[in-house]
C-alpha positions in Angstrom: 0.0 0.0 0.0 1.3 3.4 -0.9 2.3 5.7 2.0 -0.2 8.5 2.7 1.1 12.0 2.2 1.4 14.0 5.4 -1.3 16.6 5.8 -0.4 20.2 6.6 0.6 20.5 10.2 1.3 16.8 10.9 4.4 16.0 12.9 5.9 13.0 14.7 4.1 12.1 17.9 5.8 13.5 21.1 5.1 13.1 24.8 3.3 16.3 25.7 4.3 18.3 28.8 1.9 18.6 31.6 -0.6 21.4 30.6 -0.7 24.5 32.6 -3.7 26.8 32.9 -2.6 30.3 33.7 -4.9 33.2 34.7 -4.9 36.3 36.8 -6.3 36.7 40.4 -8.9 39.0 39.0 -10.1 36.5 36.4 -10.2 33.7 39.0 -12.3 35.8 41.4 -14.7 37.1 38.7 -15.3 33.7 37.3 -16.0 31.9 40.5 -17.7 34.6 42.6 -19.3 37.2 40.3 -23.0 37.5 40.7 -25.9 39.9 40.2 -26.8 42.0 37.2 -25.1 42.4 33.8 -24.8 46.1 34.3 -23.3 45.9 37.7 -21.5 48.9 39.0 -19.8 49.6 35.7 -22.7 50.7 33.7 -20.8 53.7 32.4 -17.1 54.2 32.0 -15.7 57.5 30.8 -13.3 57.9 28.0 -10.3 58.7 30.3 -11.4 56.3 33.1 -8.5 53.9 32.8 -5.9 56.7 32.7 -7.4 58.5 35.6 -7.6 55.3 37.6 -3.9 54.6 37.0 -3.0 58.1 38.1 -5.1 57.7 41.2 -3.4 54.4 42.1 0.0 56.0 41.6 -0.9 59.0 43.9 -1.8 56.8 46.8 1.1 54.4 46.3 3.5 57.3 46.6 2.1 58.1 50.0 2.9 54.5 51.2 6.6 55.2 51.8 7.1 52.1 54.0 5.4 49.7 51.6 6.5 47.7 48.6 4.3 48.6 45.6 3.3 46.7 42.5 4.5 43.4 44.0 4.3 40.6 41.4 3.3 37.3 42.9 2.1 33.9 41.6 1.1 30.6 43.0 1.0 27.2 41.3 -1.5 24.5 42.2 -0.3 21.2 40.8 -2.9 18.6 39.7 -2.7 15.1 38.4 -3.2 16.1 34.8 -2.5 19.8 34.8 -1.3 22.6 37.0 -3.1 25.9 37.8 -0.9 29.0 37.7 -2.5 32.1 39.4 -0.7 35.4 38.9 -1.3 39.0 40.0 0.2 42.2 41.2 -0.4 43.6 44.7 -0.8 47.3 44.9 0.9 47.8 48.3 2.5 45.4 50.7 4.2 45.7 54.1 5.5 42.4 55.4 6.8 43.6 58.8 6.2 44.6 61.6 3.4 42.3 62.5 0.7 42.2 61.4 1.6 42.4 57.8 -0.5 44.8 55.7 -1.7 44.2 52.2 -3.6 47.0 50.4 -5.7 46.9 47.3 -6.5 50.3 45.7 -9.6 50.8 43.6 -10.8 54.0 41.9 -14.5 54.9 41.7 -16.6 57.7 40.3 -19.5 59.7 41.5 -21.9 56.7 41.1 -20.2 54.7 43.9 -22.6 53.6 46.6 -20.0 53.8 49.4 -19.8 50.1 50.0 -16.9 47.8 49.3 -17.3 45.3 46.4 -17.2 41.7 47.6 -15.1 40.8 44.5 -12.5 43.4 45.6 -12.3 41.8 49.0 -12.0 38.4 47.4 -9.0 39.6 45.3 -7.3 40.9 48.5 -7.9 37.6 50.3 -6.3 35.6 47.5 -3.3 37.9 47.5 -3.2 37.5 51.3 -3.1 33.7 51.0 -0.3 33.8 48.6 1.8 36.1 50.9 1.1 33.8 53.9 2.2 30.7 51.9 5.3 32.5 50.7 6.3 33.4 54.3 6.0 29.7 55.3 8.3 28.7 52.5 5.9 25.9 51.5 6.2 24.1 48.2 4.0 21.1 48.7 2.1 19.8 45.6 -1.5 20.0 47.0 -4.3 22.4 46.6 -4.2 23.0 50.3 -0.5 23.9 50.3 0.4 25.0 46.8 3.8 26.0 45.4 4.6 29.7 45.2 7.0 31.9 43.3 8.7 35.1 44.4 9.3 33.8 47.9 11.3 36.4 50.0 15.0 35.9 49.5 15.9 36.3 53.2 16.5 32.9 54.9 15.1 34.3 58.2 11.9 35.8 56.8 9.2 36.2 59.3 6.3 33.7 59.0 3.0 35.5 58.5 0.1 33.9 60.4 -2.2 37.0 60.4 -2.4 39.7 57.8 -4.4 43.0 57.7 -6.2 43.5 54.5 -7.0 47.0 53.4 -9.4 48.0 50.6 -9.0 51.7 49.7 -11.4 53.4 47.3 -10.3 56.7 45.7 -13.3 58.7 44.5 -11.8 60.4 41.5 -14.1 63.4 41.3 -13.5 64.3 44.9 -9.9 62.8 45.3 -10.9 61.5 48.7 -9.8 58.0 49.8 -12.1 55.8 51.8 -10.5 52.8 53.6 -11.9 49.5 54.8 -9.9 47.1 56.9 -10.1 43.6 58.2 -7.6 41.1 59.7 -7.5 37.5 58.5 -5.6 34.5 59.8 -3.6 32.4 57.4 -6.0 29.5 58.1 -9.0 31.6 57.1 -7.3 32.7 53.9 -6.3 29.1 53.1 -9.9 27.9 53.6 -11.1 30.7 51.3 -8.5 30.0 48.6 -9.3 26.3 48.6 -13.0 27.0 48.1 -12.4 29.5 45.2 -9.5 27.7 43.5 -11.2 24.4 44.0 -14.2 25.4 42.1 -12.1 26.8 39.3 -10.0 23.7 39.1 -13.2 21.7 38.2 -13.8 24.0 35.2 -10.2 24.0 34.3 -10.0 20.2 34.5 -12.9 20.0 32.0 -11.2 22.4 29.7 -7.9 20.5 29.8 -9.7 17.2 29.1 -11.5 18.9 26.2 -8.3 20.2 24.8 -6.8 16.7 24.9 -9.8 15.2 23.1 -9.8 18.0 20.6 -6.1 17.7 19.9 -6.3 14.0 19.5 -9.0 14.4 16.9 -7.1 17.1 15.1 -3.9 15.0 14.8 -6.0 12.2 13.3 -8.0 14.5 11.0 -7.6 14.2 7.3 -8.9 16.6 4.6 -12.5 15.5 4.2 -12.6 15.7 0.4 -10.4 14.9 -2.5 -8.2 17.9 -3.1 -9.1 20.1 -6.0 -6.2 21.5 -8.0 -4.8 24.4 -5.9 -6.5 23.5 -2.6 -3.5 21.7 -1.2 -1.2 24.5 -2.2 -3.5 27.0 -0.4 -3.6 24.8 2.7 0.2 24.4 2.8 0.8 28.1 2.3 -1.7 28.9 5.1 -0.1 26.5 7.5 3.4 27.9 6.8 2.1 31.5 7.4 0.6 30.4 10.8 3.7 28.4 11.8 6.0 31.4 11.0 3.7 34.0 12.6 3.3 35.7 9.2 0.5 36.8 6.9 -0.7 35.2 3.7 -2.6 37.1 0.9 -4.2 34.5 -1.3 -6.3 34.9 -4.4 -8.1 31.7 -5.4 -11.0 31.4 -7.8 -14.6 31.0 -6.7 -15.6 27.4 -6.3 -12.2 26.1 -5.3 -13.1 25.7 -1.7 -11.2 28.5 0.0 -12.9 28.3 3.3 -12.1 24.7 4.1 -8.7 25.1 2.5 -7.7 27.7 5.1 -9.7 26.4 8.0 -8.2 22.9 7.8 -4.6 23.9 8.3 -5.5 26.5 10.9 -7.3 23.8 12.9 -4.2 21.6 12.4 -2.2 24.4 13.9 -4.2 24.3 17.1 -2.6 21.0 17.9 0.4 21.0 15.6 4.0 21.9 15.7 6.1 24.0 13.3 7.7 21.6 10.9 8.3 23.7 7.8 9.7 27.2 7.7 7.7 29.8 5.8 9.1 31.2 2.6 8.6 34.6 1.2 7.0 33.2 -2.0 4.8 30.3 -2.8 4.3 28.7 -6.3 1.1 29.8 -7.9 0.6 26.4 -9.3 0.5 24.2 -6.5 -19.0 43.4 25.0 -18.2 44.3 28.0 -14.6 45.6 28.5 -12.5 43.6 30.9 -14.9 40.7 31.4 -12.9 37.5 31.0 -15.1 35.1 32.9 -14.0 31.6 31.9 -10.8 29.5 32.0 -8.3 30.5 29.4 -7.1 27.8 27.0 -4.0 25.7 27.8 -1.4 26.5 25.2 -0.9 23.7 22.8 0.3 23.7 19.2 0.9 26.9 17.3 -2.3 28.7 18.1 -4.8 29.0 20.9 -7.9 30.3 19.1 -9.0 31.0 15.6 -11.1 34.0 14.5 -12.9 33.5 11.2 -13.8 37.1 10.1 -16.3 37.9 7.4 -18.3 40.8 6.2 -21.6 39.1 5.4 -24.1 36.7 7.0 -23.6 34.3 4.1 -19.9 34.2 4.9 -20.6 33.0 8.4 -22.9 30.3 7.0 -20.1 29.1 4.8 -17.7 28.9 7.7 -20.3 27.0 9.8 -20.7 24.5 6.9 -16.9 24.0 6.6 -16.6 23.3 10.3 -19.5 20.8 10.1 -17.8 19.0 7.2 -14.7 18.7 9.3 -16.7 17.4 12.3 -18.2 14.7 10.0 -14.6 13.7 9.2 -13.9 13.2 12.9 -13.0 16.6 14.3 -13.9 17.6 17.8 -14.0 21.4 18.0 -16.1 24.0 19.6 -17.2 26.9 17.3 -19.2 29.9 18.3 -20.9 32.3 15.8 -21.3 35.9 17.1 -24.3 37.8 15.9 -24.9 41.5 16.2 -26.6 42.7 19.4 -29.5 44.3 17.6 -30.3 41.0 15.9 -30.3 39.0 19.1 -32.3 41.5 21.2 -35.6 39.9 22.1 -37.4 43.0 23.4 -40.8 42.8 21.7 -41.3 46.5 21.9 -38.1 47.2 20.0 -36.7 49.4 22.8 -33.1 50.2 23.1 -31.2 47.7 25.2 -31.1 48.9 28.8 -29.3 46.4 31.2 -30.8 48.2 34.2 -34.3 47.1 33.4 -34.1 44.1 31.0 -35.1 40.9 32.8 -32.5 39.0 30.8 -29.7 41.3 32.2 -31.0 41.5 35.8 -29.4 38.6 37.7 -27.5 37.6 34.6 -24.4 36.3 36.5 -26.6 34.3 38.9 -27.8 32.2 35.9 -24.7 32.3 33.7 -22.8 29.2 35.0 -25.5 26.7 34.4 -25.8 28.0 30.8 -22.0 27.7 30.4 -22.1 24.1 31.6 -24.5 23.4 28.8 -22.1 25.1 26.4 -19.4 22.5 27.3 -21.6 19.8 25.7 -22.2 21.8 22.5 -19.6 21.9 19.7 -21.6 24.1 17.3 -23.0 27.2 18.9 -24.8 28.9 16.0 -27.1 31.8 16.4 -30.1 29.6 16.8 -28.3 27.4 19.4 -27.2 30.5 21.3 -30.7 31.9 21.4 -32.2 28.6 22.6 -29.8 28.1 25.5 -30.1 31.7 26.5 -33.9 31.4 26.5 -33.8 28.3 28.7 -31.7 30.0 31.2 -33.3 33.5 31.0 -30.1 35.4 30.1 -29.1 38.0 27.5 -28.3 36.0 24.3 -25.7 38.5 23.1 -23.7 38.7 26.3 -24.0 35.0 26.6 -22.5 34.4 23.2 -19.5 36.5 24.2 -19.0 34.6 27.5 -19.5 31.3 25.7 -16.9 32.3 23.1 -14.2 32.0 25.7 -14.8 28.2 25.7 -14.5 28.1 21.8 -11.7 27.1 19.6 -13.1 28.9 16.6 -15.0 32.2 16.7 -17.0 33.1 13.6 -17.8 36.8 13.5 -17.9 40.1 11.6 -14.7 42.1 10.8 -15.5 44.7 13.4 -15.0 42.3 16.3 -11.3 42.2 15.5 -10.6 45.6 13.8 -13.1 48.3 14.8 -11.6 50.5 17.5 -15.1 51.1 19.0 -16.3 47.5 18.9 -13.4 45.0 18.9 -13.5 42.3 21.6 -11.5 43.7 24.5 -11.8 40.5 26.4 -9.4 39.1 23.9 -7.5 42.0 22.4 -6.6 44.1 25.5 -3.9 46.6 24.5 -1.8 45.7 27.5 -1.8 42.0 26.7 0.6 41.0 24.0 -0.2 38.3 21.4 2.5 36.0 22.7 0.9 35.8 26.2 -0.3 32.3 27.2 -3.6 31.5 25.7 -3.5 34.6 23.4 -2.0 33.3 20.2 -4.7 34.2 17.8 -5.0 33.4 14.1 -7.2 35.6 11.9 -8.8 34.0 8.9 -10.1 36.9 6.8 -12.8 35.8 4.4 -13.7 37.8 1.2 -10.8 40.1 2.0 -11.5 42.4 -0.9 -14.4 43.8 1.2 -12.1 44.8 4.1 -10.5 48.0 2.7 -13.8 49.9 2.5 -15.1 48.4 5.7 -11.8 49.5 7.4 -12.2 53.0 6.1 -15.6 53.1 7.8 -14.2 51.7 11.0 -11.3 54.2 11.2 -13.3 57.3 10.2 -15.4 59.5 12.5 -17.8 62.4 12.1 -19.5 65.2 14.0 -22.8 66.8 12.9 -23.8 70.2 14.0 -27.5 69.3 13.8 -27.0 66.4 16.2 -25.2 68.7 18.7 -28.0 71.2 18.4 -30.7 68.5 19.1 -28.7 67.2 22.0 -28.4 70.7 23.5 -32.1 71.1 23.4 -32.7 67.8 25.0 -30.5 68.4 28.1 -30.8 72.2 28.5 -33.4 72.2 31.2 -31.7 69.6 33.5 -28.1 70.0 32.5 -27.5 73.6 31.6 -23.7 73.3 32.0 -23.6 70.4 29.5 -25.9 72.4 27.1 -23.5 75.4 27.2 -20.5 73.1 26.4 -22.4 71.6 23.5 -23.4 75.0 22.2 -19.8 76.1 22.3 -18.8 73.1 20.2 -21.5 73.9 17.7 -20.3 77.4 17.3 -16.7 76.2 16.7 -18.0 74.0 13.9 -20.0 76.8 12.3 -17.0 79.1 12.4 -15.2 76.7 10.1 -17.7 77.6 7.4 -18.1 81.3 8.1 -14.6 82.3 9.2 -12.4 83.3 6.2 -9.3 82.8 8.4 -10.1 79.1 9.1 -7.4 76.8 7.8 -9.2 75.6 4.6 -7.9 74.5 1.3 -10.1 73.9 -1.7 -13.8 73.5 -2.4 -15.0 70.2 -3.8 -18.4 69.1 -5.1 -18.1 66.2 -7.5 -21.8 66.0 -8.4 -24.8 68.4 -8.4 -26.2 66.5 -5.4 -23.2 67.0 -3.2 -23.3 70.1 -0.9 -20.3 72.5 -1.1 -17.4 70.8 0.6 -14.0 71.8 1.8 -11.0 69.9 2.9 -9.6 71.1 6.2 -5.8 71.0 5.9 -5.4 70.6 9.7 -7.7 69.9 12.6 -8.7 73.2 14.3 -7.6 73.0 17.9 -10.7 75.1 18.9 -13.0 72.3 17.7 -11.0 69.6 19.5 -10.9 71.6 22.7 -14.6 72.4 22.7 -15.5 68.7 22.1 -13.3 67.6 24.9 -15.1 70.1 27.2 -18.4 68.4 26.4 -17.0 65.1 27.6 -15.6 66.6 30.8 -18.9 68.2 31.9 -21.1 65.3 30.8 -19.1 62.5 32.3 -19.8 63.1 36.0 -23.6 63.1 35.4 -23.3 59.9 33.3 -21.1 58.2 35.9 -23.8 58.8 38.5 -26.2 56.6 36.4 -29.1 58.9 37.0 -32.3 57.9 35.1 -33.5 60.6 32.6 -35.4 60.6 29.3 -32.4 62.0 27.5 -29.8 59.7 29.1 -29.4 57.3 26.2 -29.1 60.2 23.7 -26.4 61.9 25.8 -24.5 58.6 26.2 -24.7 57.9 22.5 -23.3 61.3 21.6 -20.7 61.0 24.4 -19.2 57.9 22.7 -19.5 59.4 19.3 -17.5 62.4 20.4 -15.0 60.0 22.1 -14.6 58.2 18.9 -14.1 61.4 17.0 -11.4 62.6 19.4 -9.6 59.2 19.4 -9.6 59.3 15.6 -8.3 62.9 15.7 -5.3 61.7 17.7 -4.2 59.4 14.8 -4.9 62.0 12.1 -2.0 62.0 9.7 -1.3 62.0 6.0 -3.6 59.0 5.5 -6.6 61.1 6.6 -8.4 64.1 5.3 -10.9 66.2 7.2 -14.1 67.0 5.2 -16.1 70.0 6.1 -19.6 70.3 4.6 -22.8 72.1 5.3 -25.1 69.7 7.2 -27.8 68.4 4.9 -30.3 68.3 7.8 -29.5 71.9 8.9 -27.8 74.1 6.2 -26.6 76.6 8.8 -24.7 73.9 10.7 -21.4 72.2 9.8 -20.6 68.5 9.3 -17.0 67.5 9.9 -15.7 64.1 9.0 -12.3 62.6 9.6 -12.1 60.3 6.6 -9.5 57.5 6.4 -8.1 57.3 2.9 -5.6 54.5 3.5 -6.4 52.0 6.3 -3.2 49.9 5.8 -1.3 51.3 8.9 -4.3 50.9 11.3 -5.1 47.4 9.9 -1.5 46.5 10.5 -1.8 47.6 14.1 -5.0 45.7 14.6 -3.5 42.6 13.1 -0.6 42.8 15.6 -3.2 41.7 18.2 -2.9 38.2 16.8 0.1 36.1 15.8 -0.8 35.5 12.1 -3.4 36.2 9.5 -4.7 34.6 6.3 -6.4 36.9 3.8 -8.3 35.1 1.1 -10.7 36.0 -1.7 -11.5 35.2 -5.3 -10.8 38.8 -6.2 -7.6 40.4 -5.0 -6.6 41.8 -8.4 -4.2 43.4 -8.6 -2.6 41.5 -5.8 0.2 44.0 -5.0 -2.5 46.7 -4.4 -4.5 44.7 -2.0 -1.4 43.3 -0.3 -0.3 46.8 0.6 -3.8 48.1 1.4 -4.5 45.3 3.8 -1.4 45.9 5.9 1.0 43.5 4.2 4.8 44.0 4.2 7.8 42.7 2.3 8.0 39.7 4.5 4.4 38.6 4.0 3.5 35.9 1.5 1.3 36.2 -1.6 -0.3 33.4 -3.5 -2.4 33.4 -6.7 -4.1 30.2 -7.9 -5.6 29.4 -11.3 -9.1 28.0 -11.7 -9.4 24.3 -10.9 -12.2 23.9 -13.4 -12.0 23.1 -17.1 -11.9 26.5 -18.9 -14.1 25.2 -21.7 -17.0 24.8 -19.2 -17.4 28.6 -19.0 -18.2 30.8 -22.0 -17.6 34.6 -21.5 -19.2 36.8 -24.1 -18.3 40.5 -24.1 -20.9 42.7 -25.8 -18.8 45.8 -26.1 -20.9 47.8 -28.5 -23.4 49.0 -25.9 -22.6 52.0 -23.6 -24.0 51.8 -20.1 -22.4 55.0 -18.7 -24.9 57.1 -16.9 -25.6 59.5 -19.7 -26.2 56.7 -22.2 -28.3 54.4 -20.1 -31.7 55.6 -21.0 -30.9 55.3 -24.8 -29.5 51.7 -24.4 -32.1 50.2 -22.1 -33.8 48.3 -25.0 -30.5 46.9 -26.3 -29.5 45.6 -22.8 -32.9 44.0 -22.3 -32.7 42.4 -25.8 -29.3 40.9 -24.9 -30.6 39.5 -21.6 -33.5 37.9 -23.5 -31.1 36.5 -26.1 -29.1 34.9 -23.4 -32.1 33.1 -22.0 -33.4 32.0 -25.4 -30.1 30.3 -26.1 -30.8 27.9 -23.2 -33.8 28.5 -21.0 -33.0 28.2 -17.3 -32.0 30.1 -14.2 -30.0 33.4 -14.6 -28.8 36.3 -12.5 -28.5 39.7 -14.1 -26.4 42.3 -12.2 -26.6 46.1 -12.5 -24.7 49.1 -11.1 -27.8 50.6 -9.4 -31.3 49.8 -8.4 -32.7 52.5 -10.7 -31.1 51.0 -13.7 -32.1 47.5 -12.6 -35.8 48.5 -12.5 -35.7 50.3 -15.8 -34.2 47.4 -17.7 -36.4 44.8 -15.8 -39.5 46.7 -17.1 -38.2 46.7 -20.7 -37.2 43.0 -20.4 -40.6 42.1 -19.0 -42.3 43.8 -22.0 -40.0 42.0 -24.5 -40.7 38.6 -22.9 -44.5 39.2 -22.8 -44.6 40.5 -26.4 -42.6 37.5 -27.7 -44.8 35.0 -25.8 -48.0 36.6 -27.0 -46.8 36.7 -30.6 -45.6 33.1 -30.5 -42.2 34.1 -31.8 -40.4 32.3 -28.9 -40.2 28.8 -27.6 -40.1 30.3 -24.1 -43.7 30.9 -23.1 -43.3 32.4 -19.6 -40.3 33.8 -17.8 -40.4 34.2 -14.0 -38.8 37.4 -12.8 -37.4 38.4 -9.4 -36.1 41.8 -8.4 -33.7 42.5 -5.6 -35.1 45.2 -3.4 -33.1 47.7 -1.3 -32.9 46.7 2.4 -34.3 43.2 2.0 -35.0 41.2 5.2 -33.2 37.9 5.8 -36.5 36.1 5.1 -36.8 37.9 1.7 -33.2 37.1 0.8 -33.6 33.4 1.6 -36.9 33.3 -0.4 -35.1 34.9 -3.4 -32.3 32.4 -3.4 -34.6 29.4 -2.7 -36.4 30.2 -6.0 -33.3 29.1 -7.9 -34.1 25.4 -7.8 -32.6 22.9 -10.2 -36.1 21.6 -11.0 -37.7 25.0 -11.6 -40.2 24.4 -14.4 -39.9 27.8 -16.1 -37.0 30.1 -16.9 -36.2 32.3 -13.9 -34.3 35.6 -14.1 -33.2 37.4 -10.9 -32.3 41.1 -11.3 -29.7 42.1 -8.7 -27.1 44.8 -8.0 -23.4 44.2 -8.2 -21.5 44.0 -4.9 -24.8 43.4 -3.1 -26.1 40.4 -1.1 -26.5 38.2 -4.2 -23.3 39.4 -6.0 -20.9 37.3 -3.9 -20.8 34.4 -1.4 -23.9 32.6 -2.8 -23.5 29.0 -4.0 -25.9 27.9 -6.8 -24.5 24.6 -8.1 -25.5 22.9 -11.4 -28.9 23.7 -12.9 -29.6 26.1 -10.0 -27.8 28.8 -12.1 -27.0 28.6 -15.8 -25.4 32.0 -16.2 -24.9 35.6 -15.3 -25.3 38.8 -17.2 -23.3 41.7 -15.9 -24.2 45.2 -17.1 -21.3 47.7 -16.7 -18.0 47.5 -14.9 -19.5 48.2 -11.5 -17.5 51.3 -10.8 -18.5 53.0 -7.5 -20.6 56.1 -8.0 -18.8 59.4 -8.3 -18.5 61.0 -4.8 -16.4 63.3 -2.8 -14.9 60.5 -0.8 -14.0 58.5 -3.9 -12.4 61.6 -5.4 -10.3 62.1 -2.3 -9.2 58.4 -2.4 -8.3 59.0 -6.1 -6.3 62.1 -5.3 -4.5 60.3 -2.5 -3.4 57.3 -4.4 -2.4 59.4 -7.4 -0.1 61.4 -5.1 1.4 58.1 -3.8 2.2 56.8 -7.3 5.8 56.5 -8.4 6.6 58.4 -11.7 7.5 56.1 -14.6 11.1 57.1 -14.5 11.4 56.0 -10.8 9.5 52.7 -11.0 11.5 49.9 -9.5 13.5 52.1 -7.2 11.2 51.3 -4.2 10.6 47.7 -3.1 9.0 45.8 -0.3 7.5 47.6 2.6 8.7 51.0 1.1 7.0 50.5 -2.2 3.9 52.5 -3.1 0.5 50.8 -3.0 0.4 50.6 -6.8 3.1 51.8 -9.1 2.2 54.2 -11.8 2.2 53.3 -15.4 0.8 55.4 -18.2 -2.7 55.4 -16.7 -4.5 57.2 -14.0 -3.4 55.3 -10.9 -5.8 57.2 -8.7 -8.7 56.3 -10.8 -7.7 52.7 -10.8 -7.4 52.5 -7.0 -10.6 54.5 -6.3 -12.9 53.2 -9.0 -11.5 50.6 -11.4 -10.2 48.0 -9.0 -13.3 48.0 -6.7 -15.6 48.0 -9.8 -13.9 45.1 -11.5 -13.8 43.2 -8.3 -17.6 43.3 -8.3 -17.7 42.1 -11.9 -15.5 39.1 -11.1 -17.4 38.3 -7.9 -20.7 38.3 -9.9 -19.2 36.1 -12.6 -17.9 33.7 -10.0 -21.5 32.7 -9.1 -21.7 30.6 -12.3 -19.1 27.8 -12.0 -19.1 26.3 -8.5 -18.0 22.7 -9.2 -16.0 20.7 -11.8 -19.2 19.5 -13.5 -20.9 22.9 -13.8 -21.2 24.6 -17.2 -22.4 28.1 -17.7 -22.2 31.5 -19.4 -21.2 35.0 -18.4 -22.3 37.9 -20.6 -20.5 41.3 -20.0 -22.4 44.3 -21.5 -20.5 47.6 -21.8 -18.2 49.3 -24.3 -15.6 49.9 -21.7 -14.8 46.3 -21.6 -12.9 46.9 -24.9 -10.4 49.0 -23.1 -7.2 47.2 -22.0 -7.2 48.7 -18.5 -10.5 46.8 -17.9 -9.8 43.7 -19.9 -6.4 43.1 -18.5 -8.1 42.6 -15.1 -10.1 39.6 -16.5 -9.0 36.2 -15.1 -6.5 34.6 -17.5 -8.6 31.4 -17.8 -11.6 33.2 -19.2 -12.4 32.3 -22.9 -13.5 35.5 -24.4 -15.9 35.8 -27.3 -16.9 39.3 -28.7 -20.5 40.2 -29.7 -21.8 43.3 -31.4 -25.5 42.6 -31.0 -28.2 40.6 -29.3 -28.2 38.3 -32.3 -24.4 37.7 -31.9 -24.9 36.9 -28.2 -27.6 34.3 -29.0 -25.5 32.6 -31.7 -22.4 32.4 -29.6 -24.3 30.9 -26.6 -26.3 28.5 -28.7 -23.0 27.2 -30.1 -21.6 26.8 -26.6 -24.6 24.9 -25.2 -24.6 22.6 -28.2 -21.0 21.6 -27.6 -22.0 20.4 -24.1 -25.0 18.2 -25.2 -24.7 14.6 -24.3 -21.9 15.0 -21.7 -24.3 14.9 -18.8 -23.2 18.3 -17.5 -25.5 21.0 -16.5 
């Protein structure tokens, strides 16, 4: 029997070291002892809360001249199959004279009720136990008498049998410390530690046993299908990138099976070991901040957790299917799908989420652990599974999904959970926690990566509207006059940017008649920044008091919007522009937006929260452009794979005698409708037709309907009736599913779905065989002319290297896209995104090696080389001048496939 080839990530078996579960004292206490409501005492946290808290700590620590400060301690509890390592840092410690004194400092705001938090006492008690054990010099291997580190160096250290615990609260707004004290014996602290650590050990033991089961299944796992051409090359390249801690940018055609090709090696990396060094090139042929409530993973393999990041619901569905396919092949792995909060909210009245009143938030932590125990028995926590478990236990489904994710090996979620500065998961991506920390080696699998640049621009941009400030001022004026005055001052500063001729403005821009007059602010006016900061300062004390009021939610919403704006302003550099416009809602008010032109730097910083990343898409053309724009550097690998399917199975017809530019659309509507009809007559079946806009879609659909009806009535066609579906703007999930479900392989009449390019039906959907016979694509899909697109165009044009200097800059110092004889700015802002939509739409047609289908491209611009050179090299192109030509070419294509059993 021939020897089986090693799968990506397989290595020789080795005797594993005893696993170690590491966590902080805070995490231990919060997991075991936290109770009560979801909101708790931290309902509101100001923008500078963490910094002010640190400064408050430091002020009090300087007063403790006879104390050690920031004392790092740890204690290890050995077990039969793993050890528990608990670490922390004591604020203040005085070992002698007796009794020893241990102080924990906490900072609070005006909303503090004056009572000590039991969780804070519990932290101090755990620290006290560690100090008592250290003083006894014990190193026995039991839970009762655990091993410790950082034992005092002095051989005659005094044994501590009693210790005074102090809990000091510093109220930041008053700068007044309030102190609580109690004295505990070493025996009392030991009893408490055994109770808390003992409960945690049970959860950790279950986690360690699960990891062993999971890793055994991963090592035995084989790729569940026969490799298509290119799939193994993609899997190997992905594994090498993960093993080296690098990034891979991979373009692989639709239908090749990209998701499972990157998920399989990433899962192998959870239990694998680095066996192959990464190379710089690969052959083309081959929540609630700070809430970490569950045991962290035991480090094993090359990664601790995988994040599958996608921009669309359909992408999450594809990832869930790939995980299910691997489970059927023997994989044991927990996967959690995170769903947006607004989609999981169960308030029948549609009210804004308020954890102070929601019954699913009240007592949340009292009911959380039974729900988490149920999670331990579930390996596929989809949205429906999350909702069902949350319903049974009466807890908030959204927060529950976040808490459950800490038990997961794979987290499937939207881009923003990893990249958005306002929404990323701080329980995983704390700034102070490096990616190399135990349990925090994260791998990002970025699906449909061509969508990320525009999404990242949105995430990294921020805006302030004068009309919103005005409305907020009116809402709070009666109860909070000081806040209203600060808001009014900020509004005036914005208006002055329009009216003050001395304001630092550059040029006016208005790309279309519909755009209001706009100006680009050359630098951020300090007066605006200062006035907005003042709004935060006066609003924060009232918000921190958590006082109920009708305008509270509105004020909090604007507080965080201003916070986001100021945070974005701190990073304002040459990659940004500031756009000043008249507010559409209030012409006498200003609208100021900090717009991110180039997200590459900020994406790179976000990616640094993990150890490696795999970007994959069917459309990353040109690859150097996307490589640079997505935060890639000279050391990061790129991979481009050819289509795995027979090229003769796809016929691409370019009807390049019809102009579909905006000014020609009305005149060419009949021609476009006739070409669509000719496509269907060539072989009646299921087709998708893609347009650049909803208006154009509806106009052509009306003309097509008339042609079809006239032909059927006159008896000039063998197609009696054609069913027509139209994509609507803002379709519900149920409507989308109904639209796609209509494309059945046994549909008795021809079906034509009219959709928009780049929309929900333009990528990600999988209609195999007779479910889709072809696609008609009208126009090159260029984004609409707009101010922001023009600014992107100007930026990339300024970054282009003149022809005479091309080749002088390489690697990380190279421009995003080197200039040739064409308009580089136009290409980066319009051409590349547009042709990406075209290729995505065309990619719906061939989804398996038995599929046969057609793609008809209608637009005269497809004659131009700058468009056609972006076509995939495996496309067989035929040119058509008229609807008659289209029909003749397609009839010939379909006739060549008769008798082969293919669709």
